[in-house]
N, C-alpha and C positions, 0 to 999 in steps of 0.2 A: 504493500500500500504506500510505500514511500518512493521517492525518486521523482525525476522530472516529468514522468507521464502518469503520475498517480491519479487515482480517482478522488482523492481527498479534497482537491481544490476545484472540482468541477462546479461550474455555475449551476444553480438550481434549474434554470430554464433549459440549459444543455442536458442536464440529467433527465428531465422529463422527455426531451426530444430523443435522447439515446434509448431510454426504456421503451418508448413508443416504437421506435425503429426496430429494436430487438424483438418486441412482441410481434410486429408484422413479419419480420424476417423468419421467426421461428415457425411460421406456418408453411414455409417453402422448403423445398429440397435444395441441398447444396449445389447440385447440378444446375438448377434454375438460378440460384443466386450468383454463382461465378460466371455464368454465360449471359448475364443480363447485358443488353446493348450498352456500349460506352465503357465497359471494363471497370466500373466503379468499385467492384468488390473482387479481390483477387489475392492469390498467394504471392508472397514476396520471399526471396531467399534471404536467410539471416545475414549473409555476407553483405547485403545491400543496406542493412540498417545502420544507423549512426551508432558510434561506439557505446554511449550510455545504454542504449536499448539492447545491444548485444550482450553487454555485461549483466544487465538486469535479467535477461532471458536465461543466461547460464545459471544465475542464482535461483531463478524460479523453477527451472526444469533441469533436474540432474541429468547430465549427459547431453543437454541441449536439444535442439531440433533444427532441421535443415531449412524450414520455412515457417512463416507466420501468415495468418489471414488478415487482410486489411479490409474493413467494411467502411465505406464512405457514407457519412451522415449528411454532410453538406460539402460545399466547395473545398474547405480545408479540414474540417473536423472528421476524425477517423476513430474507429474502435479497432484495436489489434488484439489478436489472440492466437493460440496455436490449436491445431486440430489433432484429435486423438480418437480413433475409432468412430469417426463421423460426428464427433461433438467438438464444438469450439469452446475452449477454455479462455475466457476473457482475461487479458493482461493489462492493457493500457488504454487510457483516454488521451488522444492526441489532437487538441483543438487547433493547433497551428501548423499541422502537416509537417512535423519535424522528425518523426521516427524514421521515415524514408522519404526525404525530400525529392521532389520531381520538378523538372523544368517545364512541364506542360502548363 
């Protein structure tokens, strides 16, 4: 719960938005989610994450993982997690799109 991408500092309005998004997303299959037009939700290789996120990931998951899931809430806001047997384990709240910056 600590660190630069902690859920502790999430704005209450963003929390409501994130919960609503997750509730809607939970009704869909992963195949539908990651093939949605626009590529808003996708897997990212851990090597492409910023150093603090990679370090946090190693602390959170013994042995690490090769990739994490990025779920786009809005233009910059993301929820990150890792997949395990078809279940996403939520890790981070990234309101500024810093965990894996993009030039797009």
